[in-house]
Backbone as JSON, one array per atom type, in Angstrom:
{
  "sequence": "XXXXXXXXXXXXXXXXXXXXXXXXXXXXXXXXXXXXXXXXXXXXXXXXXXXXXXXXXXXXXXXXXXXXXXXXXXXXXXXXXXXXXXXXXXXXXXXXXXXXXXXXXXXXXXXXXXXXXXXXXXXXXXXXXXXXXXXXXXXXXXXXXXXXXXXXXXXXXXXXXXXXXXXXXXXXXXXXXXXXXXXXXXXXXXXXXXXXXXXXXXX",
  "N": [[-155.29, 106.44, 37.85], [-155.11, 106.28, 34.97], [-156.78, 104.42, 34.51], [-159.28, 105.66, 35.02], [-159.35, 107.52, 33.19], [-159.64, 105.94, 31.13], [-161.83, 104.63, 31.42], [-163.68, 106.76, 31.23], [-163.18, 107.33, 28.66], [-164.31, 105.3, 27.32], [-166.96, 105.44, 27.97], [-167.77, 107.69, 26.72], [-167.19, 107.08, 23.99], [-169.3, 104.86, 23.97], [-171.42, 106.57, 24.3], [-171.43, 108.3, 21.89], [-171.54, 105.78, 19.94], [-174.18, 105.24, 20.66], [-175.48, 107.58, 19.93], [-174.99, 107.46, 17.24], [-176.61, 105.37, 16.35], [-179.13, 106.11, 16.97], [-182.12, 107.3, 15.44], [-181.99, 109.96, 13.28], [-184.28, 112.05, 13.84], [-184.47, 111.83, 16.52], [-182.11, 112.67, 17.51], [-180.81, 115.21, 19.47], [-179.67, 118.91, 19.04], [-178.61, 122.05, 18.79], [-179.91, 124.58, 21.1], [-182.81, 126.48, 20.65], [-184.32, 128.68, 21.66], [-186.97, 130.94, 22.56], [-189.93, 130.22, 20.85], [-190.85, 131.97, 17.41], [-193.13, 134.37, 17.93], [-195.08, 135.91, 16.46], [-197.02, 133.93, 14.35], [-198.26, 132.85, 11.22], [-202.1, 132.62, 10.86], [-202.53, 130.05, 9.18], [-200.64, 128.51, 9.55], [-200.83, 127.6, 12.09], [-200.45, 125.27, 13.13], [-197.85, 124.61, 12.81], [-194.99, 123.44, 14.41], [-192.43, 124.68, 16.21], [-189.44, 123.61, 17.55], [-188.07, 123.7, 20.77], [-185.44, 122.9, 20.87], [-183.02, 122.02, 18.41], [-183.33, 119.19, 16.1], [-182.2, 116.3, 14.59], [-181.83, 115.56, 11.1], [-182.45, 113.77, 7.8], [-180.18, 114.27, 5.45], [-178.84, 113.38, 3.15], [-178.95, 110.93, 0.29], [-180.74, 111.4, -1.48], [-182.15, 112.05, -4.95], [-181.73, 113.67, -7.99], [-184.5, 114.4, -10.6], [-183.07, 113.54, -12.93], [-181.53, 111.55, -12.17], [-179.27, 112.47, -10.59], [-177.22, 112.36, -7.68], [-178.11, 113.78, -4.73], [-177.8, 116.22, -2.17], [-178.93, 117.78, 0.64], [-177.24, 119.21, 2.12], [-175.77, 121.26, 0.42], [-177.11, 123.55, 0.85], [-176.52, 124.78, 3.0], [-176.3, 127.17, 5.74], [-178.52, 128.54, 5.08], [-182.39, 129.1, 5.6], [-183.93, 126.03, 5.2], [-186.78, 124.98, 3.84], [-188.41, 122.01, 3.6], [-190.51, 120.18, 1.66], [-192.04, 117.45, 1.58], [-193.63, 115.04, -0.33], [-196.02, 113.34, -2.36], [-196.72, 111.71, -5.34], [-199.19, 110.13, -5.42], [-200.92, 111.09, -3.62], [-203.91, 113.3, -3.27], [-203.8, 115.79, -1.64], [-200.95, 116.59, -2.11], [-200.91, 117.18, -4.78], [-202.7, 119.24, -4.71], [-201.15, 120.91, -3.4], [-198.91, 121.6, -4.85], [-199.13, 124.07, -6.7], [-198.91, 126.02, -4.58], [-196.21, 125.47, -3.76], [-194.82, 126.02, -5.71], [-195.2, 128.7, -5.99], [-193.59, 129.56, -3.65], [-191.09, 128.82, -4.13], [-190.71, 130.24, -6.14], [-190.6, 132.58, -5.31], [-188.55, 132.44, -3.14], [-186.16, 130.9, -4.25], [-183.69, 132.01, -5.25], [-180.74, 134.01, -5.97], [-179.04, 135.32, -3.26], [-180.98, 135.06, -1.5], [-182.03, 133.99, 1.96], [-183.56, 131.78, 2.13], [-184.53, 128.57, 1.28], [-186.39, 126.79, -0.76], [-187.42, 123.32, -1.06], [-188.61, 120.43, -2.7], [-189.28, 116.77, -1.99], [-190.05, 113.89, -3.24], [-191.83, 111.18, -2.13], [-191.85, 109.19, -3.71], [-190.3, 106.36, -5.54], [-189.84, 105.97, -8.13], [-188.45, 107.32, -10.76], [-189.21, 107.67, -13.5], [-192.11, 107.42, -13.56], [-192.6, 109.41, -11.64], [-191.39, 111.63, -13.19], [-193.58, 111.66, -15.43], [-195.9, 112.31, -13.96], [-195.49, 114.94, -13.15], [-195.18, 116.17, -15.8], [-197.63, 115.58, -16.68], [-199.22, 117.19, -14.86], [-198.23, 120.07, -15.31], [-196.13, 120.84, -14.03], [-193.44, 121.23, -14.45], [-191.81, 123.28, -13.74], [-191.47, 122.83, -11.08], [-189.0, 122.49, -8.41], [-187.9, 119.62, -7.45], [-186.68, 116.61, -5.72], [-186.46, 112.93, -5.56], [-186.76, 110.11, -3.36], [-185.16, 107.42, -3.74], [-184.41, 105.15, -2.06], [-186.03, 105.0, 0.16], [-185.52, 106.43, 2.4], [-186.29, 108.61, 3.92], [-188.8, 107.56, 5.05], [-187.81, 105.86, 6.51], [-186.44, 107.27, 8.7], [-188.27, 109.48, 9.48], [-191.34, 111.19, 10.45], [-193.47, 110.63, 8.23], [-195.66, 109.61, 7.36], [-198.14, 110.83, 7.0], [-198.88, 113.18, 4.2], [-199.21, 115.96, 2.19], [-196.0, 116.89, 4.21], [-194.34, 119.17, 5.9], [-190.89, 120.44, 6.58], [-188.69, 122.24, 8.49], [-185.33, 123.43, 8.33], [-182.43, 124.44, 9.72], [-179.26, 126.67, 9.28], [-177.5, 124.8, 9.64], [-178.42, 122.52, 8.76], [-180.14, 121.18, 10.62], [-183.1, 120.0, 12.06], [-185.65, 122.4, 12.6], [-188.21, 122.72, 13.13], [-191.52, 121.45, 12.21], [-194.44, 120.7, 10.13], [-197.38, 118.47, 9.62], [-199.48, 117.55, 6.89], [-201.66, 119.32, 4.72], [-201.22, 122.45, 4.16], [-201.88, 125.96, 3.4], [-199.71, 127.48, 1.64], [-199.76, 129.51, 0.21], [-200.73, 131.87, 1.57], [-200.61, 135.48, 1.91], [-199.29, 135.86, 4.39], [-197.26, 134.14, 4.96], [-194.69, 133.96, 3.58], [-193.15, 136.38, 5.06], [-193.13, 135.3, 7.54], [-191.43, 133.27, 7.06], [-189.05, 134.48, 6.48], [-188.42, 135.73, 8.84], [-188.13, 133.45, 10.33], [-185.59, 132.83, 8.91], [-184.02, 134.84, 9.81], [-183.67, 134.2, 12.24], [-182.59, 131.71, 12.33], [-181.08, 130.96, 9.99], [-178.13, 131.52, 9.97], [-176.18, 130.07, 12.16], [-174.26, 130.91, 13.67], [-174.94, 133.1, 15.23], [-176.29, 133.72, 18.4], [-178.91, 131.83, 19.77], [-181.92, 133.34, 20.52], [-183.08, 133.96, 23.64]],
  "CA": [[-155.7, 107.82, 36.69], [-155.27, 105.73, 33.56], [-158.04, 103.5, 34.6], [-160.36, 106.4, 35.26], [-159.34, 107.85, 31.77], [-159.99, 104.73, 30.06], [-163.45, 104.23, 31.67], [-164.3, 108.0, 30.64], [-163.38, 107.29, 26.96], [-165.22, 104.27, 26.99], [-168.36, 106.12, 28.03], [-167.72, 108.63, 25.45], [-167.31, 106.22, 22.74], [-170.64, 104.38, 24.02], [-172.58, 107.77, 24.07], [-171.46, 108.55, 20.44], [-172.05, 104.96, 19.15], [-175.72, 105.2, 20.8], [-176.27, 108.52, 19.09], [-174.97, 107.13, 15.93], [-177.39, 104.35, 16.08], [-180.44, 106.71, 17.17], [-182.71, 107.81, 14.27], [-181.82, 111.43, 13.43], [-185.23, 112.85, 14.32], [-184.51, 111.71, 18.05], [-180.94, 113.33, 18.2], [-181.14, 116.6, 19.8], [-178.67, 119.68, 18.91], [-178.58, 123.4, 19.43], [-181.13, 125.42, 21.61], [-183.34, 127.47, 19.76], [-184.78, 129.77, 22.54], [-188.49, 131.0, 22.43], [-190.58, 130.19, 19.35], [-191.23, 133.17, 17.06], [-194.57, 134.66, 18.32], [-195.96, 136.15, 15.35], [-197.21, 132.95, 13.37], [-199.4, 133.06, 10.29], [-202.98, 131.58, 11.17], [-202.63, 129.2, 8.27], [-199.34, 127.98, 10.19], [-200.86, 127.47, 13.62], [-200.22, 123.89, 13.67], [-196.3, 124.34, 12.95], [-194.21, 123.1, 15.69], [-190.95, 125.02, 16.15], [-188.78, 123.08, 18.46], [-187.11, 124.51, 21.47], [-184.08, 122.26, 20.53], [-183.05, 121.35, 17.01], [-183.21, 117.72, 15.94], [-181.39, 115.55, 13.37], [-182.43, 115.06, 9.78], [-181.59, 113.2, 6.76], [-179.65, 115.14, 4.47], [-178.27, 112.74, 2.07], [-179.55, 109.9, -0.34], [-181.73, 111.79, -2.43], [-181.98, 111.97, -6.29], [-182.61, 114.65, -8.88], [-185.2, 113.85, -11.5], [-182.31, 112.98, -13.99], [-180.7, 110.91, -11.41], [-178.22, 112.65, -9.88], [-177.13, 112.21, -6.3], [-178.31, 115.25, -4.28], [-177.62, 116.44, -0.74], [-179.17, 119.26, 1.53], [-175.9, 119.75, 2.68], [-175.69, 122.46, -0.38], [-177.95, 124.77, 1.16], [-176.12, 125.05, 4.45], [-176.27, 128.61, 5.63], [-179.81, 129.06, 4.71], [-183.14, 128.26, 6.23], [-184.39, 125.34, 4.2], [-188.15, 124.44, 3.79], [-188.35, 120.74, 2.8], [-191.93, 119.78, 1.21], [-192.39, 116.03, 1.37], [-194.88, 114.91, -1.0], [-196.1, 111.94, -3.02], [-197.69, 111.7, -6.5], [-200.44, 109.56, -5.27], [-201.79, 112.11, -2.74], [-204.54, 114.51, -3.71], [-203.48, 116.92, -0.99], [-200.1, 117.01, -2.19], [-201.37, 117.82, -6.12], [-203.38, 120.71, -4.55], [-200.03, 121.95, -2.7], [-198.04, 122.02, -5.96], [-199.1, 125.45, -6.94], [-198.36, 126.53, -3.31], [-194.86, 125.01, -3.58], [-194.33, 126.86, -7.02], [-195.03, 130.33, -5.66], [-192.58, 129.72, -2.79], [-189.96, 128.5, -4.92], [-190.41, 131.44, -7.14], [-190.38, 133.7, -4.34], [-187.28, 132.51, -2.55], [-185.02, 130.27, -4.63], [-182.77, 133.18, -6.08], [-179.4, 134.39, -5.5], [-178.99, 136.54, -2.08], [-181.99, 134.5, -0.47], [-181.57, 133.05, 3.09], [-184.41, 130.7, 2.16], [-184.28, 127.82, -0.03], [-187.85, 125.64, -0.69], [-187.16, 122.14, -2.02], [-189.69, 119.56, -2.47], [-188.81, 115.62, -1.96], [-191.08, 113.26, -3.38], [-191.74, 109.81, -1.58], [-191.76, 108.13, -4.85], [-189.0, 105.68, -5.75], [-189.64, 105.65, -9.69], [-188.36, 108.58, -11.34], [-189.85, 107.69, -14.77], [-193.49, 107.53, -13.02], [-192.96, 110.95, -11.17], [-191.45, 112.74, -14.29], [-194.62, 111.56, -16.04], [-196.82, 113.0, -13.34], [-195.18, 116.14, -13.12], [-195.34, 116.67, -16.88], [-199.28, 115.67, -16.73], [-199.96, 118.33, -14.17], [-197.68, 121.08, -15.76], [-195.44, 121.54, -13.01], [-192.01, 120.97, -14.64], [-190.67, 124.22, -12.99], [-191.21, 122.42, -9.5], [-187.7, 121.89, -7.86], [-188.25, 118.38, -6.66], [-185.87, 115.42, -5.9], [-187.18, 111.94, -4.89], [-186.11, 109.16, -2.49], [-185.24, 105.98, -4.11], [-184.32, 104.27, -1.0], [-187.1, 105.26, 1.21], [-184.78, 107.17, 3.6], [-187.32, 109.55, 4.75], [-189.77, 106.85, 5.9], [-187.0, 104.96, 7.74], [-186.01, 107.96, 9.69], [-189.03, 110.68, 9.68], [-192.89, 110.75, 10.43], [-193.81, 110.95, 6.57], [-197.0, 108.82, 7.04], [-198.98, 111.92, 6.3], [-198.43, 113.86, 3.11], [-197.62, 116.74, 2.43], [-195.4, 117.18, 5.4], [-193.19, 120.45, 5.73], [-190.05, 120.21, 7.59], [-187.92, 123.12, 8.16], [-184.0, 123.02, 8.68], [-181.6, 125.52, 10.21], [-178.29, 126.75, 8.62], [-176.48, 123.55, 9.96], [-179.23, 121.37, 8.26], [-180.81, 120.39, 11.68], [-184.64, 120.57, 12.05], [-186.16, 123.34, 13.73], [-189.88, 122.23, 13.16], [-192.47, 120.64, 11.19], [-196.14, 120.6, 10.28], [-197.95, 117.43, 8.87], [-200.86, 117.86, 6.32], [-201.75, 120.38, 3.95], [-201.08, 124.12, 4.54], [-202.12, 126.91, 2.13], [-198.62, 128.27, 1.98], [-199.76, 130.67, -0.56], [-201.22, 133.02, 2.09], [-199.44, 136.44, 2.17], [-198.45, 136.18, 5.86], [-196.1, 133.07, 5.02], [-193.24, 134.66, 3.32], [-192.55, 137.12, 6.04], [-192.84, 134.41, 8.57], [-190.26, 132.45, 6.85], [-188.05, 135.61, 6.63], [-188.27, 135.78, 10.35], [-187.16, 132.25, 10.75], [-184.44, 132.78, 8.31], [-183.2, 135.76, 10.66], [-183.09, 133.59, 13.48], [-182.17, 130.19, 12.12], [-179.93, 130.53, 8.87], [-176.92, 131.78, 10.44], [-176.23, 129.46, 13.51], [-173.33, 131.33, 14.5], [-175.61, 133.82, 15.96], [-176.68, 132.67, 19.59], [-180.26, 131.56, 19.65], [-182.54, 134.26, 21.54], [-183.37, 133.35, 24.91]],
  "C": [[-155.93, 107.34, 35.34], [-156.47, 105.21, 33.18], [-159.08, 104.53, 34.44], [-160.54, 107.2, 33.68], [-160.04, 106.87, 30.77], [-161.69, 104.31, 30.08], [-164.28, 105.45, 31.05], [-164.59, 107.87, 29.19], [-164.38, 106.27, 26.76], [-166.76, 104.74, 27.1], [-168.63, 107.07, 27.09], [-168.0, 107.9, 24.32], [-168.78, 105.47, 22.77], [-171.55, 105.46, 23.65], [-172.77, 107.95, 22.44], [-171.91, 107.03, 19.53], [-173.79, 104.75, 19.48], [-176.2, 106.2, 19.91], [-176.27, 108.28, 17.58], [-176.08, 106.1, 15.3], [-179.02, 104.92, 16.24], [-180.92, 107.46, 15.97], [-182.27, 109.34, 14.35], [-182.74, 112.42, 14.04], [-185.29, 112.96, 15.89], [-183.25, 112.26, 18.43], [-181.27, 114.95, 18.3], [-179.58, 117.83, 19.55], [-178.69, 121.02, 19.48], [-180.01, 123.79, 19.99], [-181.44, 126.35, 20.96], [-183.99, 128.79, 20.68], [-186.44, 129.71, 22.31], [-188.73, 130.97, 21.24], [-190.88, 131.53, 19.0], [-192.68, 133.39, 17.46], [-195.67, 134.69, 17.31], [-196.07, 134.97, 14.25], [-198.53, 133.15, 12.62], [-200.7, 132.11, 10.91], [-203.14, 130.32, 10.44], [-201.37, 128.23, 8.88], [-199.63, 127.54, 11.69], [-200.58, 126.11, 14.01], [-198.63, 123.45, 13.53], [-195.63, 124.29, 14.1], [-192.75, 123.46, 15.52], [-190.37, 124.57, 17.56], [-187.89, 124.16, 19.27], [-185.5, 124.19, 21.5], [-184.08, 121.62, 19.06], [-182.9, 119.95, 17.06], [-182.44, 117.26, 14.69], [-182.45, 115.47, 12.11], [-181.7, 114.58, 8.68], [-181.44, 114.02, 5.62], [-179.16, 114.65, 3.04], [-179.08, 111.51, 1.45], [-180.52, 110.04, -1.18], [-181.44, 111.88, -3.98], [-182.62, 113.09, -7.08], [-183.53, 113.8, -9.93], [-184.44, 112.96, -12.66], [-181.38, 111.94, -13.24], [-179.38, 110.8, -10.8], [-178.26, 112.67, -8.49], [-177.37, 113.55, -5.67], [-178.32, 115.19, -2.63], [-178.43, 117.87, -0.31], [-178.32, 119.98, 1.84], [-175.51, 121.17, 1.72], [-176.22, 123.68, 0.0], [-177.71, 125.21, 2.58], [-175.8, 126.68, 4.63], [-177.52, 129.51, 5.4], [-180.86, 128.25, 5.45], [-183.86, 127.33, 5.0], [-185.71, 124.84, 4.46], [-188.2, 123.4, 2.75], [-190.05, 120.3, 2.72], [-191.7, 118.37, 0.93], [-193.54, 115.88, 0.95], [-194.82, 113.58, -1.79], [-197.16, 112.06, -4.41], [-199.02, 111.08, -6.26], [-201.44, 110.06, -4.24], [-202.4, 113.3, -3.2], [-204.01, 115.72, -3.29], [-202.25, 117.49, -1.43], [-200.0, 117.56, -3.82], [-201.95, 119.03, -5.84], [-202.3, 121.45, -3.91], [-199.23, 122.18, -3.91], [-198.01, 123.6, -6.37], [-198.41, 126.21, -5.82], [-196.86, 126.62, -3.42], [-194.03, 125.98, -4.9], [-194.15, 128.1, -6.59], [-194.06, 130.64, -4.63], [-191.5, 129.55, -3.43], [-189.65, 129.5, -5.73], [-189.87, 132.59, -6.32], [-188.91, 133.66, -3.65], [-186.06, 131.82, -3.08], [-184.3, 131.09, -5.79], [-181.39, 133.33, -5.21], [-179.68, 135.7, -4.4], [-180.2, 135.86, -1.12], [-181.48, 133.84, 0.56], [-182.72, 132.16, 3.17], [-184.5, 129.75, 0.93], [-185.7, 126.66, 0.28], [-187.33, 124.6, -1.7], [-188.18, 121.25, -1.64], [-188.92, 118.07, -2.69], [-189.89, 114.67, -2.12], [-190.68, 111.89, -2.65], [-191.42, 108.7, -2.58], [-190.43, 107.76, -5.17], [-188.59, 105.52, -7.35], [-189.53, 106.98, -10.53], [-189.22, 108.73, -12.58], [-191.43, 108.01, -14.56], [-193.61, 108.89, -12.57], [-192.56, 112.09, -12.31], [-192.87, 112.69, -15.08], [-195.68, 112.45, -15.41], [-196.61, 114.21, -13.38], [-195.52, 116.9, -14.46], [-196.89, 116.89, -17.14], [-199.72, 117.03, -16.05], [-199.2, 119.69, -14.26], [-197.01, 121.74, -14.67], [-193.93, 121.24, -13.06], [-191.14, 122.16, -14.09], [-190.41, 123.82, -11.39], [-189.78, 121.83, -9.27], [-187.93, 120.51, -7.05], [-186.94, 117.43, -7.02], [-186.79, 114.2, -5.51], [-186.2, 110.9, -4.23], [-186.1, 107.84, -2.82], [-185.2, 104.89, -3.29], [-185.09, 104.1, 0.09], [-186.34, 105.53, 2.52], [-185.72, 107.8, 4.55], [-188.44, 108.72, 5.44], [-189.33, 105.99, 6.87], [-186.89, 106.05, 8.9], [-187.18, 109.13, 10.2], [-190.55, 110.17, 9.91], [-193.27, 111.26, 9.23], [-195.08, 110.24, 6.32], [-198.01, 109.65, 6.48], [-198.26, 112.87, 5.36], [-199.66, 114.9, 2.76], [-197.41, 116.85, 3.95], [-194.35, 118.45, 5.08], [-192.23, 120.28, 6.82], [-188.85, 121.52, 7.28], [-186.52, 123.14, 8.93], [-183.36, 124.49, 8.89], [-180.56, 125.59, 9.13], [-177.25, 125.66, 8.7], [-177.18, 122.2, 9.38], [-179.98, 120.36, 9.41], [-182.4, 120.91, 11.63], [-185.09, 121.21, 13.01], [-187.53, 123.15, 14.12], [-190.27, 121.83, 12.13], [-193.83, 120.82, 11.27], [-196.51, 119.24, 9.19], [-199.31, 117.92, 8.28], [-200.71, 119.02, 5.3], [-201.62, 121.95, 4.55], [-201.12, 125.1, 3.32], [-200.82, 127.9, 2.47], [-198.64, 129.47, 1.03], [-200.38, 132.06, 0.07], [-200.07, 133.91, 2.26], [-198.73, 136.46, 3.32], [-197.13, 135.03, 5.81], [-194.82, 133.51, 4.62], [-192.53, 135.4, 4.39], [-192.19, 136.34, 7.32], [-191.6, 133.64, 8.2], [-188.97, 133.25, 6.83], [-187.64, 135.52, 7.87], [-187.48, 134.54, 10.92], [-185.86, 132.09, 9.99], [-183.35, 133.55, 9.12], [-183.01, 135.26, 11.79], [-182.43, 132.21, 13.41], [-181.04, 129.93, 11.13], [-178.61, 130.46, 9.29], [-176.79, 131.4, 11.89], [-175.0, 130.02, 14.25], [-173.76, 132.45, 15.4], [-176.24, 133.03, 17.14], [-178.21, 132.77, 19.25], [-180.83, 132.45, 20.78], [-183.21, 133.77, 22.39], [-184.89, 133.61, 25.0]]
}
């Protein structure tokens, strides 16, 4: 009996160790049920997973060098805009992100929009932001290239959407016109479904 229990424990520890070594993007968590049907035409390439996946929540810094974590937004739908200062498409996307942040980043909102730059040098990033009159953009940066190591961010901008537990529910790579008026209602539907994961996913 003891031997069987020991074998079971060893298997459990082995599985946990394998999970810990696995990139977050490959780890699966909650079932999501059916994707939301009413998707804006501009977001047609957005993939809503049937099962949530892991995401990198820590290791970022604010533009003034403070350590930042996405865990502070738990209980909300988090829209993560991954961008880079050297990308023309990202520059084109900044006004869209400013609109979304102004719309959602306020008290009582179930949606949080945050940009994270792949840039590793804050001085250069700050200079870029000031040059393009985007000082109101809420953005962090990735000093240790954590996103590169764990997620498909070879295309910028890329948008990753997290549930209230900080798990990835879907993503899209490439430029999307997030200023489309159909986008905010769609994010609100996603927030209704995913911000509070104590609710059971709709089958």
